[in-house]
KEKE-3310 file (N, C-alpha, C; in steps of 0.2 Angstrom, whole numbers, plus 5000, padded with zeros to 4 digits):
npx = (5004:5003:5008:5003:5011:5010:5020:5020:5028:5044:5057:5072:5069:5059:5066:5077:5069:5066:5078:5082:5073:5077:5090:5087:5081:5084:5083:5070:5064:5068:5061:5049:5041:5031:5032:5027:5030:5018:5016:5023:5023:5027:5030:5026:5018:5015:5021:5013:5010:5000:5003:5014:5031:5046:5062:5072:5066:5063:5076:5079:5070:5076:5086:5080:5078:5074:5057:5053:5046:5035:5038:5042:5042:5029:5022:5021:5012:5008:5004:4996:4990:4993:4980:4974:4981:4979:4965:4966:4973:4970:4979:4987:4994:4998:5012:5017:5027:5029:5034:5031:5017:5009:4995:4977:4974:4984:4991:4995:4986:4974:4978:4980:4967:4959:4965:4962:4948:4947:4950:4964:4979:4991:5007:5017:5029:5028:5024:5013:4999:4996:5000:4990:4978:4976:4968:4957:4961:4966:4954:4946:4954:4953:4939:4938:4946:4959:4977:4987:5003:5018:5031:5042:5040:5045:5061:5067:5077:5078:5069:5059:5045:5040:5044:5037:5024:5023:5031:5029:5016:5009:5014:5013:5017:5024:5031:5040:5055:5065:5077:5073:5075:5086:5093:5093:5100:5112:5116:5117:5127:5138:5139:5142:5154:5163:5162:5154:5143:5125:5121:5132:5134:5121:5123:5133:5127:5117:5125:5130:5119:5111:5103:5088:5086:5076:5075:5064:5054:5061:5069:5060:5053:5042:5044:5050:5039:5028:5033:5033:5019:5015:5021:5016:5002:5002:5006:4995:4983:4977:4971:4978:4985:4998:4997:4994:5006:5017:5028:5045:5055:5071:5079:5078:5084:5094:5108:5109:5104:5115:5125:5121:5121:5125:5129:5142:5150:5138:5126:5117:5102:5089:5074:5061:5046:5035:5023:5014:4999:4988:4985:4984:4990:4998:5007:5015:5029:5041:5057:5073:5085:5095:5106:5113:5129:5129:5117:5108:5104:5112:5123:5120:5124:5128:5119:5111:5097:5089:5080:5071:5062:5051:5043:5031:5036:5044:5055:5067:5070:5082:5085:5095:5099:5100:5090:5085:5087:5089:5091:5090:5077:5070:5072:5064:5052:5051:5051:5038:5030:5032:5027:5013:5011:5014:5003:4993:4993)
npy = (4994:5011:5026:5042:5057:5074:5088:5101:5115:5120:5123:5122:5109:5103:5102:5094:5082:5078:5075:5065:5055:5053:5048:5036:5028:5015:5007:5009:5003:4990:4986:4987:4999:5010:5025:5041:5057:5069:5082:5098:5112:5129:5146:5154:5147:5131:5115:5103:5086:5074:5060:5059:5064:5061:5053:5060:5072:5077:5079:5089:5099:5102:5110:5122:5139:5146:5147:5144:5134:5135:5139:5128:5122:5115:5110:5119:5130:5145:5155:5145:5138:5127:5122:5123:5114:5102:5100:5099:5087:5077:5069:5054:5056:5071:5080:5092:5105:5119:5135:5137:5145:5153:5155:5155:5158:5152:5146:5132:5126:5127:5119:5106:5104:5104:5093:5082:5083:5079:5066:5063:5057:5064:5070:5079:5091:5104:5113:5120:5117:5106:5112:5121:5115:5101:5090:5091:5090:5076:5070:5072:5065:5052:5049:5049:5038:5040:5044:5054:5059:5064:5064:5072:5084:5086:5085:5081:5073:5063:5049:5052:5054:5042:5033:5038:5036:5022:5015:5019:5018:5012:5016:5028:5044:5056:5068:5079:5086:5096:5101:5108:5116:5119:5131:5141:5133:5132:5146:5148:5139:5145:5157:5152:5144:5152:5164:5174:5188:5189:5195:5194:5180:5177:5183:5176:5163:5166:5169:5156:5150:5144:5151:5160:5175:5183:5179:5177:5167:5157:5163:5169:5159:5152:5142:5131:5130:5126:5113:5107:5107:5098:5086:5084:5084:5072:5063:5064:5065:5077:5093:5105:5121:5131:5143:5140:5138:5144:5157:5162:5174:5171:5182:5198:5194:5185:5188:5195:5185:5175:5182:5182:5169:5158:5146:5134:5130:5130:5128:5137:5133:5133:5129:5117:5113:5101:5096:5082:5076:5063:5060:5073:5089:5099:5110:5120:5126:5137:5142:5150:5141:5138:5125:5112:5105:5091:5087:5079:5086:5096:5093:5093:5100:5113:5112:5101:5092:5088:5077:5073:5061:5057:5043:5031:5016:5026:5030:5036:5042:5046:5055:5060:5069:5074:5088:5095:5101:5100:5087:5078:5080:5076:5063:5059:5062:5054:5041:5042:5043:5030:5022:5025:5020:5006:5003:5004:4994)
npz = (5000:4995:5003:5004:5005:5012:5014:5025:5026:5022:5027:5037:5043:5035:5023:5028:5031:5018:5012:5021:5017:5004:5007:5014:5005:5000:5012:5016:5005:5006:5017:5013:5014:5006:5002:4996:4991:4989:4989:4993:5004:5005:5012:5001:4993:4984:4978:4969:4965:4959:4957:4964:4968:4959:4964:4959:4956:4969:4973:4965:4970:4982:4979:4976:4980:4997:5001:4988:4981:4974:4962:4955:4941:4931:4941:4951:4962:4965:4979:4985:4999:5014:5017:5005:4998:5005:5002:4988:4986:4996:5005:5012:5024:5033:5036:5047:5048:5050:5057:5075:5082:5094:5096:5095:5082:5075:5060:5059:5067:5060:5049:5054:5059:5047:5040:5049:5047:5034:5034:5036:5042:5054:5057:5068:5070:5073:5087:5092:5089:5098:5110:5112:5109:5114:5119:5112:5098:5099:5103:5091:5082:5087:5085:5072:5069:5066:5066:5077:5077:5086:5091:5088:5093:5106:5113:5101:5095:5104:5109:5119:5121:5116:5126:5137:5132:5129:5137:5150:5153:5163:5175:5188:5185:5195:5194:5183:5177:5168:5155:5142:5131:5119:5114:5124:5134:5128:5128:5141:5145:5138:5146:5158:5156:5149:5155:5151:5147:5145:5133:5124:5124:5118:5105:5100:5099:5090:5079:5076:5072:5081:5089:5085:5074:5080:5096:5105:5107:5113:5124:5131:5136:5129:5120:5128:5138:5130:5126:5139:5142:5132:5136:5149:5146:5138:5148:5157:5150:5150:5147:5146:5142:5134:5140:5153:5159:5171:5167:5168:5161:5153:5151:5157:5169:5172:5173:5185:5194:5192:5198:5211:5217:5230:5231:5231:5216:5209:5196:5184:5176:5163:5168:5165:5175:5182:5193:5198:5204:5208:5195:5189:5184:5195:5197:5185:5178:5171:5173:5177:5186:5200:5201:5211:5209:5209:5204:5191:5180:5180:5173:5159:5145:5133:5117:5121:5128:5143:5154:5169:5176:5188:5195:5202:5209:5219:5210:5198:5183:5171:5157:5143:5129:5112:5107:5097:5080:5062:5056:5066:5070:5058:5058:5069:5064:5053:5059:5066:5054:5049:5060:5058:5046:5049:5058:5050:5041)
capx = (5000:5007:5006:5005:5013:5011:5024:5019:5034:5050:5063:5077:5066:5056:5072:5080:5065:5066:5085:5082:5069:5082:5096:5085:5076:5085:5081:5063:5061:5069:5056:5042:5038:5030:5030:5027:5029:5014:5015:5027:5021:5031:5027:5023:5014:5017:5022:5009:5010:4995:5006:5020:5037:5051:5068:5076:5062:5064:5082:5079:5067:5080:5091:5077:5079:5069:5051:5053:5043:5029:5042:5044:5039:5022:5019:5021:5005:5010:4999:4992:4991:4992:4973:4972:4985:4975:4959:4967:4976:4968:4985:4986:4998:5001:5018:5017:5034:5030:5036:5026:5014:5005:4988:4971:4974:4990:4990:4996:4980:4970:4981:4978:4959:4957:4968:4957:4941:4947:4952:4971:4984:4995:5013:5019:5035:5026:5021:5008:4993:4995:5001:4984:4971:4979:4963:4952:4964:4966:4947:4944:4957:4951:4933:4939:4950:4965:4983:4991:5010:5021:5037:5047:5039:5049:5067:5066:5083:5078:5062:5056:5038:5038:5045:5031:5017:5023:5035:5027:5009:5005:5017:5011:5022:5023:5035:5045:5059:5069:5080:5069:5076:5093:5095:5094:5105:5119:5118:5119:5134:5143:5139:5146:5161:5167:5161:5151:5137:5120:5120:5137:5132:5116:5126:5137:5122:5114:5130:5131:5113:5108:5097:5085:5087:5071:5075:5059:5051:5066:5072:5054:5050:5036:5046:5050:5032:5024:5035:5031:5012:5014:5023:5011:4996:5003:5006:4989:4977:4974:4969:4982:4988:5004:4995:4993:5012:5020:5034:5049:5059:5078:5082:5084:5086:5099:5114:5109:5104:5121:5129:5118:5122:5129:5130:5148:5150:5131:5125:5110:5098:5082:5071:5053:5045:5028:5021:5008:4996:4982:4984:4982:4996:4996:5011:5019:5033:5048:5061:5080:5085:5102:5107:5119:5133:5128:5110:5109:5102:5118:5128:5117:5127:5127:5112:5108:5091:5088:5073:5071:5055:5050:5038:5030:5037:5051:5060:5069:5072:5085:5086:5099:5100:5099:5083:5082:5091:5085:5092:5087:5069:5068:5072:5058:5046:5050:5049:5031:5027:5032:5022:5007:5010:5013:4997:4987:4993)
capy = (5000:5017:5031:5049:5062:5081:5091:5108:5119:5118:5126:5117:5103:5100:5099:5088:5076:5075:5072:5058:5050:5051:5044:5030:5025:5008:5004:5009:4998:4983:4985:4987:5005:5014:5032:5045:5064:5072:5089:5102:5119:5134:5152:5157:5143:5124:5111:5097:5081:5069:5053:5058:5067:5056:5055:5066:5079:5079:5082:5096:5103:5104:5115:5128:5144:5146:5150:5144:5128:5136:5140:5121:5120:5114:5107:5125:5133:5151:5157:5140:5136:5120:5120:5122:5108:5096:5099:5097:5080:5073:5064:5050:5059:5078:5082:5099:5107:5126:5138:5137:5151:5151:5159:5151:5160:5148:5142:5125:5123:5126:5113:5100:5103:5102:5086:5077:5084:5076:5059:5063:5056:5070:5070:5085:5094:5110:5112:5125:5114:5102:5116:5125:5111:5094:5085:5092:5086:5069:5067:5072:5060:5046:5048:5047:5033:5043:5045:5060:5057:5070:5063:5077:5091:5086:5082:5078:5069:5058:5047:5052:5053:5035:5030:5039:5033:5015:5012:5021:5018:5009:5019:5035:5049:5062:5074:5080:5092:5096:5106:5107:5121:5119:5137:5144:5129:5134:5152:5147:5135:5150:5161:5148:5141:5157:5170:5179:5191:5186:5198:5192:5173:5176:5185:5170:5158:5168:5168:5149:5147:5140:5155:5164:5182:5185:5173:5178:5161:5153:5166:5171:5153:5150:5135:5126:5129:5122:5106:5105:5106:5092:5081:5083:5081:5065:5059:5064:5065:5083:5098:5111:5125:5134:5148:5138:5138:5150:5158:5168:5174:5170:5188:5201:5193:5180:5190:5196:5178:5172:5185:5181:5162:5157:5139:5133:5127:5129:5129:5139:5130:5136:5122:5116:5109:5100:5092:5079:5072:5060:5061:5080:5093:5104:5115:5120:5132:5137:5147:5149:5138:5136:5118:5109:5101:5084:5086:5076:5091:5101:5090:5094:5107:5115:5112:5095:5092:5082:5076:5069:5059:5053:5039:5026:5017:5029:5029:5042:5040:5052:5055:5065:5068:5080:5090:5098:5100:5097:5080:5074:5081:5072:5056:5058:5063:5048:5036:5043:5041:5023:5020:5026:5015:4999:5002:5004:4988)
capz = (5000:4995:5007:5000:5011:5011:5019:5026:5028:5018:5029:5039:5045:5029:5018:5031:5030:5011:5012:5024:5013:4999:5010:5017:5000:4999:5018:5015:5000:5008:5022:5010:5015:5000:5004:4991:4993:4983:4989:4998:5004:5009:5014:4996:4988:4985:4973:4970:4960:4962:4957:4969:4965:4959:4968:4955:4957:4976:4974:4962:4974:4987:4976:4975:4986:5002:4998:4980:4978:4969:4955:4952:4934:4930:4947:4956:4963:4969:4983:4988:5006:5016:5017:4998:4996:5007:4998:4981:4986:5001:5006:5018:5030:5033:5040:5049:5051:5050:5063:5080:5083:5100:5096:5091:5075:5072:5054:5059:5070:5054:5045:5058:5059:5040:5039:5052:5044:5027:5035:5035:5048:5055:5060:5070:5073:5076:5094:5093:5089:5104:5116:5112:5109:5114:5120:5106:5093:5100:5102:5084:5078:5089:5083:5065:5068:5063:5071:5077:5080:5088:5095:5086:5097:5113:5113:5095:5094:5109:5109:5126:5121:5115:5132:5141:5130:5128:5143:5157:5153:5169:5180:5189:5185:5200:5193:5178:5178:5163:5151:5135:5125:5117:5113:5131:5137:5125:5130:5148:5145:5137:5151:5164:5154:5146:5159:5146:5148:5141:5126:5120:5123:5113:5099:5097:5097:5083:5073:5075:5069:5086:5091:5079:5074:5085:5100:5110:5109:5118:5130:5135:5139:5126:5117:5134:5141:5125:5127:5145:5141:5128:5140:5154:5143:5136:5154:5161:5146:5152:5142:5148:5136:5135:5144:5160:5162:5174:5164:5170:5155:5155:5151:5159:5176:5172:5175:5192:5197:5192:5203:5218:5219:5235:5232:5227:5209:5206:5188:5182:5170:5162:5169:5165:5180:5183:5199:5196:5209:5206:5188:5187:5185:5200:5196:5179:5178:5167:5176:5178:5193:5202:5203:5214:5204:5208:5201:5185:5175:5180:5168:5153:5142:5126:5115:5123:5132:5148:5157:5175:5177:5194:5195:5207:5216:5221:5204:5195:5176:5168:5149:5141:5122:5107:5108:5090:5074:5056:5055:5072:5070:5053:5060:5073:5060:5049:5063:5066:5048:5048:5064:5055:5040:5052:5061:5045:5037)
cpx = (5004:5004:5008:5006:5013:5015:5023:5025:5041:5056:5068:5074:5063:5061:5075:5076:5066:5073:5085:5078:5073:5087:5093:5080:5077:5082:5073:5060:5062:5064:5049:5038:5037:5028:5031:5025:5025:5013:5020:5024:5026:5027:5024:5019:5016:5018:5018:5010:5006:4999:5012:5026:5042:5057:5072:5072:5063:5071:5083:5076:5071:5085:5087:5078:5073:5063:5050:5050:5038:5032:5044:5040:5031:5018:5018:5014:5007:5003:4995:4994:4991:4985:4971:4975:4981:4969:4960:4969:4973:4973:4983:4989:5000:5007:5018:5023:5035:5032:5030:5024:5008:4999:4983:4971:4980:4988:4990:4990:4975:4972:4979:4971:4957:4959:4963:4950:4941:4949:4960:4975:4988:5001:5016:5026:5033:5022:5015:5001:4991:4996:4995:4978:4973:4973:4958:4955:4964:4959:4945:4947:4955:4944:4933:4944:4957:4971:4986:4998:5014:5028:5043:5046:5043:5055:5067:5071:5083:5071:5059:5049:5036:5039:5040:5025:5017:5027:5033:5019:5005:5009:5015:5017:5020:5026:5039:5048:5064:5072:5077:5070:5084:5097:5097:5100:5112:5121:5120:5126:5139:5144:5143:5153:5165:5166:5159:5145:5132:5120:5126:5136:5127:5119:5129:5132:5119:5119:5131:5125:5109:5102:5095:5087:5082:5071:5069:5056:5055:5067:5066:5050:5044:5038:5046:5043:5028:5026:5033:5023:5011:5016:5018:5004:4996:5003:4999:4983:4974:4973:4972:4984:4994:5003:4994:5000:5015:5027:5038:5054:5067:5081:5076:5087:5092:5106:5115:5108:5111:5126:5127:5119:5127:5131:5137:5147:5142:5131:5118:5108:5091:5078:5063:5052:5037:5027:5014:5005:4989:4980:4983:4989:4994:5001:5015:5023:5039:5051:5068:5081:5093:5102:5113:5123:5132:5121:5111:5108:5108:5123:5126:5119:5126:5120:5108:5102:5092:5082:5074:5064:5055:5043:5037:5033:5044:5056:5061:5072:5075:5087:5090:5100:5099:5091:5080:5087:5087:5085:5089:5079:5066:5068:5066:5052:5045:5048:5041:5027:5026:5028:5015:5006:5010:5006:4991:4988:4989)
cpy = (5006:5022:5038:5054:5069:5084:5099:5112:5116:5122:5121:5110:5099:5098:5094:5081:5073:5072:5065:5053:5048:5046:5037:5026:5017:5004:5003:5004:4991:4981:4986:4993:5009:5020:5037:5052:5067:5079:5092:5109:5123:5141:5156:5153:5135:5121:5104:5092:5075:5062:5053:5060:5061:5058:5060:5072:5081:5082:5088:5101:5106:5109:5122:5133:5143:5150:5149:5138:5129:5138:5133:5119:5120:5112:5113:5128:5139:5153:5152:5139:5129:5117:5119:5115:5101:5095:5097:5090:5075:5067:5059:5053:5066:5078:5089:5101:5115:5129:5138:5144:5150:5156:5154:5153:5156:5145:5135:5122:5122:5120:5107:5099:5101:5095:5081:5077:5079:5068:5058:5062:5062:5068:5077:5086:5101:5109:5115:5121:5110:5106:5121:5121:5104:5090:5086:5089:5079:5066:5067:5066:5053:5044:5046:5042:5035:5044:5052:5059:5064:5070:5069:5084:5091:5082:5077:5072:5063:5055:5046:5051:5046:5031:5031:5036:5025:5012:5014:5022:5015:5012:5026:5039:5055:5068:5074:5086:5091:5102:5105:5112:5121:5126:5141:5140:5131:5141:5152:5144:5140:5154:5158:5147:5147:5164:5176:5182:5188:5189:5195:5184:5172:5178:5179:5164:5160:5167:5161:5146:5143:5144:5159:5171:5185:5179:5173:5172:5157:5157:5169:5165:5150:5142:5130:5125:5125:5114:5103:5103:5099:5086:5079:5081:5074:5061:5058:5064:5072:5087:5105:5114:5128:5140:5146:5137:5144:5151:5163:5168:5173:5177:5193:5199:5188:5182:5192:5190:5175:5175:5184:5174:5162:5150:5137:5128:5126:5131:5131:5136:5133:5130:5123:5111:5108:5095:5089:5075:5069:5061:5068:5084:5099:5111:5115:5126:5131:5143:5145:5147:5137:5129:5116:5105:5094:5082:5084:5081:5096:5099:5091:5101:5108:5115:5105:5097:5087:5082:5071:5067:5055:5049:5035:5020:5020:5028:5035:5039:5047:5051:5061:5064:5075:5082:5093:5097:5097:5090:5076:5074:5077:5065:5054:5058:5056:5042:5036:5041:5033:5019:5020:5021:5008:4998:5002:4998:4982)
cpz = (5000:4999:5005:5006:5008:5016:5019:5030:5025:5020:5031:5040:5039:5024:5021:5030:5023:5010:5015:5020:5007:5001:5011:5012:5000:5006:5018:5010:5002:5014:5020:5013:5009:5002:4997:4993:4987:4984:4994:4998:5008:5010:5008:4991:4989:4978:4974:4964:4962:4962:4962:4965:4965:4963:4965:4956:4964:4977:4971:4966:4980:4985:4975:4981:4991:4999:4991:4977:4973:4962:4952:4946:4934:4936:4953:4956:4967:4973:4986:4995:5008:5015:5009:4995:4998:5004:4991:4981:4990:5002:5011:5024:5028:5038:5041:5052:5050:5056:5068:5081:5088:5101:5093:5084:5071:5065:5055:5063:5065:5050:5048:5058:5052:5038:5042:5049:5037:5028:5034:5041:5048:5059:5062:5072:5076:5082:5095:5094:5096:5110:5117:5113:5109:5114:5114:5100:5093:5100:5095:5080:5080:5086:5075:5063:5064:5069:5071:5081:5081:5092:5093:5090:5103:5112:5107:5093:5099:5110:5116:5126:5120:5122:5137:5139:5130:5134:5150:5157:5159:5175:5181:5189:5190:5199:5187:5179:5172:5160:5144:5130:5124:5117:5119:5135:5134:5127:5137:5149:5143:5143:5157:5162:5152:5150:5155:5149:5144:5134:5122:5119:5117:5106:5096:5095:5091:5078:5071:5072:5074:5089:5085:5080:5079:5090:5105:5112:5114:5124:5134:5138:5135:5123:5123:5137:5136:5126:5133:5145:5137:5132:5145:5152:5141:5142:5157:5157:5147:5146:5144:5141:5138:5140:5151:5163:5165:5171:5167:5165:5158:5156:5153:5166:5177:5175:5183:5196:5198:5198:5211:5221:5224:5236:5228:5221:5207:5199:5187:5176:5169:5162:5168:5171:5181:5189:5197:5202:5207:5199:5185:5189:5190:5199:5189:5179:5173:5170:5176:5185:5194:5204:5206:5209:5203:5205:5194:5179:5174:5175:5161:5150:5135:5123:5117:5128:5138:5152:5163:5176:5183:5194:5201:5205:5218:5216:5201:5188:5173:5161:5147:5133:5118:5107:5101:5085:5068:5056:5060:5072:5064:5054:5064:5069:5055:5053:5065:5060:5048:5054:5062:5050:5043:5055:5056:5040:5039)
residu = (MET:ARG:PHE:ARG:VAL:LEU:ILE:SER:GLY:PHE:GLY:THR:VAL:GLY:ARG:SER:LEU:VAL:ARG:LEU:LEU:LEU:ASP:LYS:LYS:ASP:LEU:LEU:ASN:ARG:ARG:ASP:TYR:GLU:LEU:SER:VAL:VAL:GLY:VAL:VAL:ASP:SER:LYS:GLY:CYS:ALA:LEU:LYS:GLU:GLY:GLY:PHE:SER:LEU:ARG:GLU:LEU:GLN:ALA:MET:LEU:GLU:LEU:PRO:ARG:SER:GLY:VAL:SER:THR:PHE:GLY:ARG:TYR:GLY:TYR:PRO:GLY:TYR:THR:THR:VAL:ASP:ALA:LEU:GLU:ALA:LEU:THR:PRO:ASP:ILE:LEU:VAL:GLU:VAL:THR:PRO:SER:GLU:TYR:SER:LEU:TYR:SER:PRO:ALA:LEU:ARG:HIS:VAL:GLU:LYS:ALA:LEU:GLU:LEU:GLY:VAL:HIS:VAL:VAL:LEU:ALA:ASN:LYS:ALA:PRO:LEU:ALA:LEU:MET:PHE:ARG:ASP:ILE:MET:MET:LYS:ALA:LYS:LYS:ARG:ASP:LEU:GLN:VAL:LYS:TYR:LYS:ALA:THR:VAL:MET:ALA:GLY:THR:PRO:VAL:LEU:ASP:MET:ILE:ILE:TYR:GLY:LEU:ASN:VAL:GLN:ALA:VAL:CYS:GLU:VAL:ARG:GLY:ILE:LEU:ASN:GLY:THR:THR:ASN:TYR:ILE:LEU:THR:LEU:MET:HIS:SER:LYS:ASN:MET:GLY:PHE:LYS:GLU:ALA:LEU:ARG:ILE:ALA:GLN:GLU:MET:GLY:ILE:ALA:GLU:ALA:ASP:PRO:SER:LEU:ASP:ILE:GLU:GLY:TRP:ASP:PRO:ALA:ALA:LYS:LEU:VAL:ILE:LEU:VAL:ASN:THR:ILE:THR:GLY:GLY:ASN:LEU:THR:VAL:TYR:ASP:VAL:GLU:ARG:GLU:PRO:LEU:TRP:PRO:GLY:ILE:GLU:SER:LEU:MET:LYS:SER:ILE:ASN:MET:GLU:ASN:ALA:VAL:ILE:LYS:TYR:LEU:CYS:PHE:ALA:LYS:ILE:GLU:ASP:GLY:LYS:ALA:GLU:VAL:LEU:LYS:VAL:LYS:PRO:VAL:ALA:LEU:ALA:PRO:ASP:ASP:PRO:LEU:ALA:SER:VAL:HIS:LYS:THR:TYR:ASN:GLY:LEU:LEU:ILE:CYS:THR:GLU:PRO:ASP:ASN:GLU:ILE:PHE:VAL:ARG:GLY:LYS:GLY:ALA:GLY:GLY:GLU:GLU:THR:ALA:PHE:ALA:ILE:LEU:SER:ASP:ILE:LEU:GLN:ILE:VAL:ASP:ALA:SER:ARG)
# end
């Protein structure tokens, strides 16, 4: 059975996914996974091909400039949106990798709703839909016997959500505490190791492509708060939104916090924290915290993420790994696509 895939977003992650599909074509063929990219959407339009793009065509698409897929010969459709592409093609799977926007007017939210309305499975790297309407999306998918997969939304390079969904499904989680944003962790690593100020560390992170030109989603806590909400809703089946998280921005208070530390060898990390009692989240916070050097999270440096999960009976699970990056996120997305294919066979 051939599965037709529409990719919404053709920036770093979307392009990394296409490269991965090209790199893994032999492996996918050996394992009898027949995937066909039938559409790619960017900010200015899309390229659509009902029968699916050939490997050569996908390679040529990678050579187009950003926001250029609508110029892809006779397959280009300037001005078309993801909703237009969904209605034109009705693919089997929508892969949503556009930038996260945390408002009920988020385009990605409309994309997911339209996909489910049309009977299309969804794979998310975009955090906004689940950080805004987790339960509603999951209920709609269940009613239509559709799957929504999202392991790329939290610690994309490390399968922590699979561990929670499949490995901890009968254990009560009572607390999660973690570093879930690689950009701010890299900035803090530079501030500690190089004795830098915040602005200098941010500038270096931006020059290296680790921080965005506008880093507000990271340093104001929106990105880690969204990830925390997705984690907690996955654990509890709740309906929390990113607005339920108490956020303390990293800047401007971080430099004064560093100067005020009186704990020897303490390390400041931008932490997510959730307390869970009787299956409900009681406390959700994102804030800079001074950690003792023997805290497991104190050893998580640079762009790595880390998560400490406390479960019954008196157990602690510590996971450390890559949290983002185009290639890492693409691997998580492809894994989700293949899970949908396996479940549909």
